[in-house]
N, C-alpha and C positions, 0 to 999 in steps of 0.2 A: 304877893304871886313869885311864885319864879319861874324859870325860863320859858316853860310854859303858860297856860293861859287859867284862866280862870271858868271852870264851870262850876255856877251855886247850884247847880243837883249835885253833882257828885263832892259827898260830904270830904275834908280834910281827912289822909291818912288815910284816903281807900281808895280802891283801886273801881275803875268803873266798863263797862263796856256797854256802848246803844248799838245795837241794833238800829240801823235805820229802814224804816220801810221805803224802799225807790223803786216800788213795783218791780219789774221781773227782773228781778238782777241784785245786786253785793255791794253793803256799802257799812263796812265798821268802825265805830270812835273808840278808838281807844286812852283812855284817861289813869296816867301813872299817881301815883301818893305823892311823886312829887309834880302833876300838875303836866306831868310831859304827857306829849300826844301824840298816838300813829293811828294813821286814818288806812282801812285797809279797802280798797276798791274803793268807788262814790257813783253804782251801781250808772245807769243810761244816760241820765238826763241831768245838765248840770242845775239848773231849776229846782230838780229837786232835792238834791241836794244840798248846794248851798241853802235852801229852803231849813232843812234841819239844823242845820251847823247853825246858820243864825238866831235858830230857837233856843240853842243851847249857849249861845255866846261867843259860839270860835272866832275864834281875829286871828290867831296861831297856829300853825301844827309843824311838828319837831320832824317827827318821820312818814313816810308811805311807800304803802307795800301795794304794786299791782302786782295780784296772783299767777295773771297772765292777760293776755291781748283783747280778747273776745268784748264787745261795746257794750256790753251793758257789765260789766264792771272796769270799765275806761271810758265811757262815756262822761260819767262829772266830770270829768279830770280837764280835758278842752274837747269842747264842744263841736261835733261833724255838721249842724243844717244851718249853718249860714255864714258868709264870710265877715262878718261883723262878733259874731261868738267864737272867742279863740283863748282866753285868759283861763287859767286853770280854775280856778271860780269867778264868776263877778264878782264885781267889789259891794260894798254895801248903798251904791248909789243905784246898782241896777246896771251901771251901763259897761256893758261885754268887750271891754280893754282889746281897742282898736289899734291898728297901727299907725304911729307917728301921735296918738294924741297923747295928753296926758290928761285921766278923765276925772282923776281923783285931785286934783289941783296942789302935789305935792312937788313940784317944780321938775318931774322926771317922766321921759314919754313910756307906756304902756308896753309896747309890741314898738319892734324894728320891721321894718316892708320884709328883707328877711335877712336869712344867715341861720333859719330852721331847715330840718332833714327836707328834701324834695322838694325845694322852692316853697315852704312854709316859712312865715313868717316865725320869728322867736321875739320870747320877751326881753327886754330891754333888760341888763345883769342888772343896772341901779335901778331897777323899782322893787327886784328880790326885797326884802325886809326892810326896802325903805321910810325911813319915819314917814305915816304918813299916807301909806298907802293902804287902800280897800282892800285888797286882793290878798286870799291865801296863797300863800307857799309854805313849802316845808323848808325848816330852814334846816334839819342837820344829814340826812340824806333819804336818799329813793330804792328799793330795791326791788329789780325787774328781771324775770326770767330768761334772757336772754342774750343775744348776742347787738354788734349793731343794726341800723336799720339798712334794710332793702328796700330804696327804691320802685325796685322792678318787680314787686312779690304785692301781687294781687290781696294777703291773706293784712299785709300792714296798710291802713284804712288810714284816711288824713287827719284821724282823732288820732288816732296813733302818732303821728310823725308831728303832729302837736300835743302831745302831750311828751314826747324824748324833745322838741327843741324845749320846752320848760326847762323838764328837769336837766337839760346840759346846758343853761345859760347858765348856772350857777360852776366854775369846776369843783369839781370831788365830791358833787352832791349825786350823784347818778354810783350804786354799787351791783353791780350789775353779775347775776350767777348764771356762769355757762356753764361748769364742769364742778367734780368733788371736790379740791381746794378752794374755791370763791364760797362751796358754802361751808363746809367746814367752819371756814377760818368766821363769814357769816356766825354760823352758830357761835364758834368760839368767841366774838364779839358780841356776849349778851346786849339790849336795849336797855339802861338803866333807868327803870321807871319809880324809882326810890323806896325807902323802908326797905330793901334788899329784892323787892318785888322787879321783874324780868319779862324781858318775850325776842326771844331765840327764832330764830330760822331754821325749820330742822327737815326740810323737805324744797328745793326746786330741779327746773328743769330734766326732774326724774332722778336726781340723787339725795339718797338721806345722810343724812349730817355722820351718822357712823361708818357706810360704806366709801370703797375708791373705785365702787363699780353703779353703773346706771342698772334704774329695774330696764328688765327683759322687755321692749314693746313700747316704750315712751314713742308717738311720736303725733302726738296732736297737744292742741295748746290747752286744753281739759288736764293730761297725762302727768302737763307740764307745771302744774301750778304750786305755787308757793304755798307755804302751808306755814302758818304762826304760833308759837309756842307759850304762854301765857302764865308766868306760876308767880305767887305771894300766897306768904305760907301756905296754908296744907292745900289751898286754892288752885287748880290745875285748870287752862282753857286750851283749847283749841281751833283756828278762823286759818281753810285751805285751799278759798276757792271754787274752785269746778274739778279738784281734786276726784281721782275717778278709781274706782277695784275690784269693777265685774268686768267681765266679755258682756256686750252690751252693744247695740246697734255701731257694732265695727272700731272699738275701744274693745281694747282685751289688756291693758297693763296693771299689772297687782299693784299697783302704787301703796294704793291704803293699806291693804298688810305689812310693808315692807319699812312705815311707815310704824303703825301696832308695835313691832315688835321692837325700833328704837326706839320708841318712846315708853318702854316695857322698863329698859333699861337705866333710864337715865328720873326715872317718877319716884319720888317722894314719900308715895303709900309704903306702908308694908306687907299690903297684900297685894301691888304690882299691880292698879287698877288708875293709870293715868289722867284723867280725864274725871274730872266735876261737870262740867258745860263742854257740847261742841255745837261749834256752829256747823249745821248738817253741810256736807260737799253736794257742790250742783244742786244746788235748790231739791232736795231731794229726787231726782233723777234717780232712775233704774241702775244706772252703771256708776254709783257709787255707794256710799253704806252696807258694806258686804258684813257680811255674818261673822268671818276672822278676826277682820277687823273691828267692829262693837265688840263681839268678845274679852279681845284686847287691851284697849281700852276704857271699855268699862262705861260711857255717861251716865248721869245721874239725870241731867236737863237736855235739850237738843232743842236746836232753834233754826229755825230753816227761813233763811231768804228767800222768799216767794211772791209773785205777785199774779194778775190777772196773763193767763198763755196757751200759749197754743200749742206749749211741748209737754203735758200729760204732769208736768210738774207741779207737787209732788207725785210720785207713782204711791199706787196703793198699795206694792213690795215691799217698797221704802218705807211706808208709815206702819207695814206691818214688821217688818225686822228692826226696826228702832225700836216698836212697841215691846220688841220680844224680847230687846237684850238684857243682859243680865241684870242692871243697876236700875233701867230709867226708870223717871217717877214723871214728866212731865214733858212735851211736846210745843215746844211757840214757834210761832209761823208770823211773820210781818204784815201777814195781811191773810186776810178769809176768803179760805181757798171752796171752793164750794165744791160737798162733799168729803169733806176730811174731820167732818165734827166731830166722828164718830171714829176707835182704830181699834179694833175686835184687838187682844192680846190674848195668849197661852196662859192663862191660871192667875193674871195679876191683875189691879185697876188700872188703863195709865193716864193722865189729865190729859189734855189738851185746851191748848188756849192758843186761840185767832184773836190778832191785835192788828187794827189802826194806825197803833203809836211805836211808836219806840217799844223791843223789849229792852230793857235795861237789865243789866247785873250788876249788883254793889256788894264789895265782898272787904271786913278787914282781914280776912284772911285765913279767918276761924268762923265767923257765919257768913253764909250768901245771902243778899237780897234782892229780891226779881219782884221786875214791876213789869207791866204792859197793860195792855190797855187805857193809854193815857191815867193811869193810876188805878183805875176799878180793881183790876187783877194787882195783888200783895202778895210776896210766900215769903218767909224768910223762915231757914232750916243751916244746921251746922254743916260745915266741909264735911264731907265725907259723909254723911250723911245716916249712909244707908251699906255703909264701907265694912 
């Protein structure tokens, strides 16, 4: 086993992407051929995120990407629902790391009663990566698209304060992306996933990796979302939280288009269609998945992380745009949402798969293996099968 972990369901020398069904929220686990791991967001529930990581046998995270601060993306990292639940994930003994208590018996206190932002507790630095620790902490780095904690800002929740306490407990762990230079630096220092697989930050805080200028009108958390681009052989994948690209409901920054234009410049495809799989931005909301963006990136498969909600996600018009995008074959949803079983598309059939289990993308760089519905649904296609 390498520095990362052993996920039995991820074959050796393969890249695996697990889209976890955490309800209305996002949580995506990426496992590289070298077994290093990246967790992108963690849904809104510590219990749900931890449940799926336990089932996958995850005992260690290497990298964490917090796309933005919305509770349905950050809640699984640090619970806001009670004074007892403070740790990044509950330990295997199901004890929620308490201040001044050694809940896993490894001789190190789990949390200090103070020292975190805004009067919140802070993990004992000695507990992070300590032998025998049953909590799951990142070991290499945490990407975050903002600046320091502002205790007077109502938009910065207790959950966020606790999360920042976790990632600042280990010096050098936090990698804050605030400007063009920091985004370019992150892009140029790709995360090595083994066998020449890599993950790169391509957008954050309204800055795209190939530009010194911030996208116009970026002023909301969604518009500031971090995007992570994963490459392995001929395979390309993008996950970008709640990134948007359409003028809708008060948001009007065309970040998706700027990102799509940038991805085309680094695509290894001779036809300049830089995506095989897209994790759909903003749970399929109508302020994302713009036609211009989809025409640029040309995904063949789309995964929508969604659950029961009152936001109208996924929006019917978004589904139609996805279905009509140039190379779309299949649209997956991490949980069934009523009314989305059939999508009309112009002149071509598009498969829709509703899953109550992780949507898993596995590849050796040449072939894509897709599993959903707990293994009931399986598909195998060559990379770039319609390029």
